C-alpha positions in Angstrom: 4.9 16.3 8.3 2.1 17.2 10.7 -0.6 14.8 11.9 -3.9 16.7 11.5 -6.5 14.0 12.2 -6.6 10.5 13.6 -9.5 8.1 14.0 -9.7 4.4 14.7 -9.4 3.6 10.9 -7.7 6.7 9.5 -4.7 9.0 10.0 -4.3 12.2 8.0 -0.9 13.9 7.7 -0.1 17.3 6.0 3.0 17.6 3.9 3.1 20.9 1.9 0.3 21.4 -0.6 -0.9 17.8 -0.3 -2.4 15.8 2.5 -2.2 12.0 2.8 -4.8 9.9 4.6 -4.2 6.3 5.7 -7.4 4.3 5.4 -7.5 0.9 7.2 -9.4 -1.7 5.2 -9.1 -4.2 8.1 -6.8 -6.7 9.6 -6.5 -10.4 8.8 -4.3 -13.2 10.1 -1.8 -15.2 8.0 0.2 -18.3 8.5 3.6 -18.0 9.9 5.0 -19.8 6.9 4.2 -16.7 4.8 7.5 -15.3 5.9 10.5 -17.0 4.3 14.0 -16.3 5.3 17.6 -17.5 4.8 18.9 -20.5 6.7 18.5 -20.0 10.4 15.7 -17.5 10.2 13.1 -17.8 12.9 10.3 -15.7 14.2 10.2 -14.5 17.8 7.2 -15.0 20.1 6.3 -11.3 19.8 6.1 -11.5 16.0 3.0 -13.8 16.2 -0.5 -13.6 17.7 -1.8 -17.0 18.6 0.8 -18.5 16.3 -0.2 -16.4 13.3 0.9 -13.2 11.6 -1.3 -10.1 11.8 -1.7 -8.5 8.4 -3.3 -5.0 8.2 -4.5 -3.9 4.8 -4.4 -0.2 4.1 -5.0 2.2 1.3 -4.0 5.9 1.0 -5.8 9.0 -0.2 -3.8 11.9 -1.5 -5.6 15.3 -1.7 -4.5 18.6 -3.1 -5.7 21.5 -5.2 -5.7 19.3 -8.4 -8.0 16.6 -7.0 -8.1 13.5 -4.9 -6.1 10.3 -5.6 -6.7 6.9 -4.1 -3.7 4.6 -4.0 -5.0 1.0 -3.8 -8.6 0.1 -3.0 -8.5 -2.6 -0.3 -9.9 -6.2 -0.4 -13.6 -5.4 -0.7 -15.6 -8.5 0.1 -13.4 -10.7 -2.0 -10.8 -12.0 0.5 -10.7 -12.7 4.2 -13.2 -11.8 6.9 -12.4 -8.6 8.7 -11.5 -6.8 5.5 -13.5 -4.6 3.2 -13.9 -1.7 5.7 -12.6 1.0 3.4 -15.9 2.8 3.1 -16.0 3.1 6.9 -12.5 4.4 7.0 -13.3 7.0 4.4 -16.4 8.1 6.4 -14.3 8.4 9.6 -11.9 10.7 7.7 -14.8 12.9 6.7 -14.8 11.8 3.1 -17.0 9.9 0.6 -16.3 7.7 -2.3 -17.7 10.3 -4.8 -14.7 12.5 -3.9 -12.1 10.2 -5.5 -11.1 11.6 -8.9 -8.4 9.0 -9.8 -7.2 5.6 -8.6 -3.6 4.3 -8.9 -2.7 0.8 -7.9 0.6 -0.4 -6.5 -0.2 -3.8 -8.1 -3.1 -6.1 -8.9 -3.3 -8.6 -6.0 -6.7 -9.2 -4.6 -6.3 -7.1 -1.4 -5.4 -4.0 -3.5 -8.0 -4.1 -6.3 -11.2 -5.7 -5.0 -12.5 -2.6 -3.3 -12.9 -0.9 -6.7 -16.2 -2.8 -7.0 -18.9 -2.5 -4.4 -21.0 -5.4 -3.0 -23.6 -5.0 -5.7 -21.0 -5.3 -8.5 -21.0 -1.6 -9.3 -18.3 1.0 -9.3 -17.3 1.8 -5.7 -15.7 5.2 -6.8 -18.1 6.4 -9.5 -16.3 9.7 -10.2 -12.8 8.1 -10.6 -12.6 8.3 -14.4 -9.0 6.9 -14.5 -7.8 3.8 -12.8 -4.0 3.5 -13.3 -2.4 0.1 -13.5 1.2 -0.7 -14.4 1.6 -1.8 -18.0 3.1 -5.2 -16.9 -0.1 -6.0 -15.0 -2.8 -4.8 -17.3 -3.5 -8.3 -18.5 -3.8 -9.7 -15.0 -6.3 -6.9 -14.2 -8.3 -7.5 -17.3 -8.5 -11.2 -16.6 -10.2 -10.6 -13.2 -14.0 -11.0 -13.8 -14.8 -8.8 -10.9 -13.1 -5.9 -12.6 -15.2 -5.8 -15.7 -17.1 -2.6 -14.6 -13.7 -0.9 -14.2 -12.2 -1.8 -17.6 -13.5 1.3 -19.5 -11.5 3.5 -17.0 -8.2 1.6 -17.2 -5.1 3.6 -18.0 -1.5 2.2 -18.3 0.9 3.4 -15.6 4.7 3.7 -16.2 7.7 4.7 -14.1 7.8 8.5 -13.7 4.1 9.0 -14.4 2.2 11.5 -12.2 -1.3 10.4 -11.4 -1.8 13.7 -9.5 0.5 16.8 -9.5 3.1 16.2 -6.8 2.9 12.4 -7.0 5.3 10.3 -9.1 5.3 6.6 -9.8 8.5 4.7 -8.8 9.2 1.2 -10.1 9.4 -1.3 -7.2 9.2 -4.8 -8.9 9.5 -8.2 -7.3 6.4 -8.7 -5.2 4.7 -8.5 -8.6 6.0 -7.7 -12.1 4.8 -4.1 -12.2 4.7 -3.3 -8.5 4.8 0.5 -8.1 5.5 2.9 -5.2 4.4 6.5 -5.3 6.5 9.4 -4.1 4.4 12.3 -2.7 5.9 15.8 -2.8 9.4 14.3 -2.8 8.9 13.5 0.9 6.7 10.5 1.5 7.1 7.1 -0.3 3.9 5.1 -0.4 5.5 1.7 -1.1 2.6 -0.8 -1.4 3.8 -4.3 -0.5 7.5 -3.7 -0.2 7.2 -4.9 3.4 4.6 -7.3 4.8 5.8 -7.6 8.4 8.1 -5.6 10.7 10.6 -8.5 10.9 11.7 -7.4 7.4 13.3 -4.2 8.8 15.6 -6.1 11.0 16.0 -8.9 8.4 15.5 -7.3 4.9 16.4 -10.6 3.2 13.2 -12.2 4.5 10.6 -12.6 1.7 6.9 -13.2 1.5 5.2 -16.3 0.3 3.3 -14.4 -2.4 6.3 -12.5 -3.8 6.2 -13.5 -7.4 10.0 -13.0 -7.8 11.5 -13.3 -4.3 15.0 -12.5 -5.4 13.9 -9.3 -7.1 11.7 -8.4 -4.2 14.6 -8.7 -1.9 16.9 -6.6 -4.1 14.2 -3.9 -4.6 13.6 -3.7 -0.8 17.3 -3.3 -0.1 17.7 -0.6 -2.8 14.6 1.4 -1.7 15.4 1.1 2.0 18.8 2.7 1.3 17.2 5.4 -0.9 14.6 6.2 1.7 17.2 6.7 4.4 19.7 8.6 2.1 16.9 11.0 0.9 15.3 11.3 4.3 11.9 10.3 3.0 8.9 9.3 5.2 7.3 5.9 4.2 3.8 4.5 4.1 2.8 0.9 3.3 -0.2 -1.3 2.9 0.9 -3.7 5.6 3.0 -1.6 8.0 2.1 -1.5 11.7 -0.4 1.2 13.0 -0.8 3.8 11.6 0.9 2.7 8.4 3.1 5.8 8.1 6.5 6.4 9.6 10.2 6.8 9.1 13.1 4.5 8.6 16.7 4.6 9.9 19.7 2.4 9.7 20.4 0.1 12.6 23.8 -1.5 12.1 23.5 -3.7 9.0 19.7 -3.6 9.2 17.0 -1.0 9.7 14.6 0.3 12.3 11.1 1.6 11.6 9.3 4.2 13.8 5.6 5.0 13.4 4.4 8.5 12.7 2.6 8.8 16.0 5.7 7.9 18.2 
Protein backbone atom coordinates (compact mmCIF):
# COMPACT_ATOMS: atom_id res chain seq x y z
CA UNK A 1 0.00 0.00 0.00
CA UNK A 2 1.21 3.49 -0.86
CA UNK A 3 -0.25 6.76 0.40
CA UNK A 4 -0.65 8.98 -2.67
CA UNK A 5 -2.65 11.90 -1.30
CA UNK A 6 -3.72 13.29 2.06
CA UNK A 7 -5.90 16.27 2.93
CA UNK A 8 -7.70 17.36 6.09
CA UNK A 9 -10.72 15.19 5.26
CA UNK A 10 -9.33 12.52 2.93
CA UNK A 11 -6.56 9.98 2.49
CA UNK A 12 -5.96 8.10 -0.76
CA UNK A 13 -3.97 4.87 -0.84
CA UNK A 14 -2.93 2.83 -3.86
CA UNK A 15 -3.16 -0.95 -3.75
CA UNK A 16 -2.62 -2.56 -7.14
CA UNK A 17 -5.17 -1.68 -9.82
CA UNK A 18 -7.47 -0.05 -7.28
CA UNK A 19 -7.16 3.02 -5.11
CA UNK A 20 -9.10 3.57 -1.88
CA UNK A 21 -9.92 7.03 -0.54
CA UNK A 22 -11.02 7.62 3.03
CA UNK A 23 -13.62 10.40 3.23
CA UNK A 24 -14.29 12.01 6.61
CA UNK A 25 -17.96 12.89 7.04
CA UNK A 26 -17.22 14.55 10.38
CA UNK A 27 -16.70 13.84 14.07
CA UNK A 28 -19.34 13.73 16.78
CA UNK A 29 -19.24 13.00 20.52
CA UNK A 30 -21.01 10.11 22.21
CA UNK A 31 -21.72 9.24 25.82
CA UNK A 32 -19.19 7.07 27.64
CA UNK A 33 -21.99 4.58 28.34
CA UNK A 34 -22.03 3.64 24.64
CA UNK A 35 -19.12 1.27 25.34
CA UNK A 36 -20.17 -1.79 27.30
CA UNK A 37 -17.72 -4.30 28.64
CA UNK A 38 -17.48 -7.31 30.94
CA UNK A 39 -17.42 -6.91 34.71
CA UNK A 40 -14.54 -4.67 35.76
CA UNK A 41 -14.34 -2.84 32.42
CA UNK A 42 -13.42 0.82 32.78
CA UNK A 43 -12.31 3.51 30.36
CA UNK A 44 -9.08 5.39 30.94
CA UNK A 45 -8.77 9.16 31.02
CA UNK A 46 -7.13 9.17 27.59
CA UNK A 47 -10.13 7.34 26.07
CA UNK A 48 -12.39 10.34 26.66
CA UNK A 49 -12.50 13.99 25.64
CA UNK A 50 -14.32 16.12 28.20
CA UNK A 51 -15.92 12.94 29.50
CA UNK A 52 -17.26 11.85 26.10
CA UNK A 53 -16.20 9.50 23.31
CA UNK A 54 -15.08 11.02 20.00
CA UNK A 55 -16.74 9.20 17.10
CA UNK A 56 -15.44 9.93 13.61
CA UNK A 57 -17.73 8.95 10.74
CA UNK A 58 -16.06 7.86 7.51
CA UNK A 59 -16.95 6.55 4.07
CA UNK A 60 -14.61 4.98 1.52
CA UNK A 61 -14.32 5.38 -2.23
CA UNK A 62 -12.83 2.56 -4.32
CA UNK A 63 -11.69 3.50 -7.84
CA UNK A 64 -10.43 1.33 -10.66
CA UNK A 65 -10.68 0.68 -14.39
CA UNK A 66 -14.25 -0.64 -14.01
CA UNK A 67 -15.61 2.39 -12.18
CA UNK A 68 -16.04 4.09 -8.85
CA UNK A 69 -17.62 2.45 -5.77
CA UNK A 70 -18.69 4.39 -2.67
CA UNK A 71 -18.85 2.29 0.50
CA UNK A 72 -21.28 4.01 2.90
CA UNK A 73 -22.55 7.55 2.48
CA UNK A 74 -22.19 9.27 5.85
CA UNK A 75 -24.83 10.92 8.03
CA UNK A 76 -25.93 13.69 5.71
CA UNK A 77 -27.88 16.28 7.69
CA UNK A 78 -29.92 13.63 9.55
CA UNK A 79 -27.88 13.04 12.69
CA UNK A 80 -25.52 15.05 14.92
CA UNK A 81 -24.00 18.45 14.27
CA UNK A 82 -20.50 18.30 12.81
CA UNK A 83 -21.43 15.53 10.39
CA UNK A 84 -22.62 15.62 6.79
CA UNK A 85 -19.34 16.89 5.36
CA UNK A 86 -18.89 14.12 2.79
CA UNK A 87 -19.24 16.50 -0.19
CA UNK A 88 -16.39 18.60 1.18
CA UNK A 89 -14.22 15.51 1.66
CA UNK A 90 -14.92 14.43 -1.92
CA UNK A 91 -13.95 17.87 -3.20
CA UNK A 92 -10.70 17.82 -1.20
CA UNK A 93 -9.89 14.46 -2.81
CA UNK A 94 -10.41 16.01 -6.25
CA UNK A 95 -13.67 14.16 -6.88
CA UNK A 96 -17.33 14.96 -7.36
CA UNK A 97 -20.55 13.11 -6.55
CA UNK A 98 -21.28 12.55 -10.24
CA UNK A 99 -18.26 10.23 -10.45
CA UNK A 100 -19.79 7.59 -8.17
CA UNK A 101 -21.10 4.67 -10.27
CA UNK A 102 -22.32 2.35 -7.50
CA UNK A 103 -22.88 2.53 -3.73
CA UNK A 104 -22.57 -0.41 -1.33
CA UNK A 105 -23.62 -0.11 2.30
CA UNK A 106 -22.04 -1.92 5.21
CA UNK A 107 -25.42 -1.58 6.97
CA UNK A 108 -28.43 0.69 7.22
CA UNK A 109 -27.84 2.77 10.36
CA UNK A 110 -28.45 6.51 10.04
CA UNK A 111 -24.78 7.54 9.90
CA UNK A 112 -24.15 5.27 6.91
CA UNK A 113 -27.15 5.85 4.65
CA UNK A 114 -28.38 9.40 5.17
CA UNK A 115 -25.82 10.99 2.85
CA UNK A 116 -27.44 9.21 -0.10
CA UNK A 117 -29.96 12.06 -0.17
CA UNK A 118 -28.93 15.71 -0.40
CA UNK A 119 -30.31 18.61 1.64
CA UNK A 120 -33.05 19.21 -0.93
CA UNK A 121 -34.24 15.60 -0.81
CA UNK A 122 -32.72 14.62 -4.15
CA UNK A 123 -30.16 11.98 -5.04
CA UNK A 124 -26.73 12.96 -3.74
CA UNK A 125 -25.03 10.60 -6.24
CA UNK A 126 -27.16 10.90 -9.39
CA UNK A 127 -25.04 8.56 -11.52
CA UNK A 128 -25.01 5.72 -8.98
CA UNK A 129 -27.56 3.46 -10.64
CA UNK A 130 -27.11 0.67 -8.08
CA UNK A 131 -27.28 0.97 -4.29
CA UNK A 132 -26.40 -2.39 -2.74
CA UNK A 133 -27.94 -3.31 0.63
CA UNK A 134 -27.68 -6.64 2.46
CA UNK A 135 -30.79 -8.76 1.94
CA UNK A 136 -31.38 -8.88 5.71
CA UNK A 137 -31.65 -5.08 5.83
CA UNK A 138 -33.66 -4.30 2.71
CA UNK A 139 -36.85 -3.87 4.74
CA UNK A 140 -35.19 -1.46 7.17
CA UNK A 141 -33.90 0.59 4.25
CA UNK A 142 -37.30 0.67 2.55
CA UNK A 143 -38.96 1.75 5.80
CA UNK A 144 -36.83 4.91 6.03
CA UNK A 145 -38.88 7.78 4.49
CA UNK A 146 -35.75 9.77 3.58
CA UNK A 147 -34.64 6.94 1.27
CA UNK A 148 -37.71 7.02 -1.01
CA UNK A 149 -35.74 8.66 -3.89
CA UNK A 150 -33.16 5.85 -3.69
CA UNK A 151 -35.57 2.89 -3.80
CA UNK A 152 -35.62 2.45 -7.62
CA UNK A 153 -31.85 1.86 -7.47
CA UNK A 154 -31.88 -0.65 -4.61
CA UNK A 155 -30.13 -4.01 -5.25
CA UNK A 156 -29.84 -6.92 -2.76
CA UNK A 157 -26.33 -7.71 -1.52
CA UNK A 158 -25.13 -11.16 -0.41
CA UNK A 159 -21.89 -12.66 0.94
CA UNK A 160 -19.40 -13.08 -1.91
CA UNK A 161 -21.00 -10.50 -4.21
CA UNK A 162 -18.64 -8.16 -6.05
CA UNK A 163 -20.00 -4.61 -6.28
CA UNK A 164 -16.89 -3.69 -8.30
CA UNK A 165 -14.24 -5.99 -9.82
CA UNK A 166 -11.65 -6.61 -7.12
CA UNK A 167 -14.10 -5.97 -4.26
CA UNK A 168 -15.91 -8.81 -2.44
CA UNK A 169 -18.62 -8.61 0.24
CA UNK A 170 -17.81 -10.44 3.52
CA UNK A 171 -20.49 -11.24 6.11
CA UNK A 172 -19.83 -9.48 9.44
CA UNK A 173 -23.16 -9.69 11.36
CA UNK A 174 -23.87 -8.57 14.90
CA UNK A 175 -23.79 -4.81 14.88
CA UNK A 176 -26.77 -5.21 12.55
CA UNK A 177 -28.34 -8.34 11.02
CA UNK A 178 -26.81 -7.93 7.57
CA UNK A 179 -23.66 -6.00 8.48
CA UNK A 180 -21.09 -6.41 5.69
CA UNK A 181 -17.40 -5.81 5.26
CA UNK A 182 -15.72 -5.44 1.86
CA UNK A 183 -12.38 -6.98 0.92
CA UNK A 184 -10.49 -4.93 -1.68
CA UNK A 185 -7.99 -6.77 -3.90
CA UNK A 186 -7.56 -9.40 -1.19
CA UNK A 187 -5.49 -6.87 0.77
CA UNK A 188 -7.67 -4.29 2.53
CA UNK A 189 -10.78 -5.08 4.59
CA UNK A 190 -13.21 -2.17 4.88
CA UNK A 191 -15.12 -3.37 7.93
CA UNK A 192 -17.78 -0.76 8.63
CA UNK A 193 -18.75 -0.75 12.31
CA UNK A 194 -16.78 -3.77 13.49
CA UNK A 195 -14.99 -1.33 15.85
CA UNK A 196 -16.34 1.91 17.31
CA UNK A 197 -13.47 2.90 19.62
CA UNK A 198 -9.76 1.92 19.90
CA UNK A 199 -10.38 0.38 23.34
CA UNK A 200 -11.92 -2.56 21.47
CA UNK A 201 -8.50 -3.60 20.19
CA UNK A 202 -7.09 -4.04 23.68
CA UNK A 203 -10.45 -5.38 24.91
CA UNK A 204 -12.25 -7.04 21.96
CA UNK A 205 -15.12 -8.22 24.17
CA UNK A 206 -16.26 -4.64 24.71
CA UNK A 207 -19.44 -3.95 22.74
CA UNK A 208 -21.31 -0.85 21.56
CA UNK A 209 -24.65 0.37 22.84
CA UNK A 210 -26.15 0.19 19.34
CA UNK A 211 -24.97 -3.35 18.53
CA UNK A 212 -28.24 -5.09 17.70
CA UNK A 213 -26.84 -8.49 18.79
CA UNK A 214 -23.91 -7.81 21.15
CA UNK A 215 -22.90 -11.46 21.51
CA UNK A 216 -22.76 -11.96 17.77
CA UNK A 217 -20.95 -8.65 17.28
CA UNK A 218 -18.33 -9.77 19.79
CA UNK A 219 -17.89 -13.15 18.11
CA UNK A 220 -17.67 -11.60 14.64
CA UNK A 221 -15.07 -9.09 15.82
CA UNK A 222 -12.89 -11.82 17.31
CA UNK A 223 -13.12 -14.00 14.22
CA UNK A 224 -12.36 -11.16 11.80
CA UNK A 225 -9.51 -9.83 13.94
CA UNK A 226 -7.88 -13.26 13.75
CA UNK A 227 -8.49 -13.54 10.03
CA UNK A 228 -7.06 -10.07 9.37
CA UNK A 229 -3.87 -10.87 11.26
CA UNK A 230 -3.49 -14.37 9.77
CA UNK A 231 -4.03 -13.10 6.21
CA UNK A 232 -1.92 -9.97 6.69
CA UNK A 233 -4.74 -7.69 5.52
CA UNK A 234 -4.86 -3.96 6.03
CA UNK A 235 -8.05 -2.62 7.60
CA UNK A 236 -10.30 0.39 7.24
CA UNK A 237 -13.31 1.36 9.33
CA UNK A 238 -16.02 3.96 9.63
CA UNK A 239 -15.05 4.88 13.20
CA UNK A 240 -11.32 4.14 13.37
CA UNK A 241 -8.89 6.87 14.50
CA UNK A 242 -7.35 9.16 11.89
CA UNK A 243 -6.95 8.40 9.05
CA UNK A 244 -9.31 5.40 9.26
CA UNK A 245 -6.91 3.00 7.51
CA UNK A 246 -4.21 0.93 9.19
CA UNK A 247 -2.99 -2.49 10.20
CA UNK A 248 -3.66 -4.87 13.05
CA UNK A 249 -1.31 -7.13 14.99
CA UNK A 250 -1.62 -9.44 17.96
CA UNK A 251 -0.56 -8.05 21.32
CA UNK A 252 -0.60 -10.91 23.81
CA UNK A 253 -4.22 -11.98 24.19
CA UNK A 254 -5.41 -8.76 22.56
CA UNK A 255 -4.58 -6.66 19.50
CA UNK A 256 -2.84 -3.43 18.59
CA UNK A 257 -3.85 -1.08 15.80
CA UNK A 258 -1.41 1.14 13.87
CA UNK A 259 -2.61 3.88 11.54
CA UNK A 260 -1.53 3.98 7.90
CA UNK A 261 0.43 7.19 8.37
CA UNK A 262 2.60 5.97 11.24
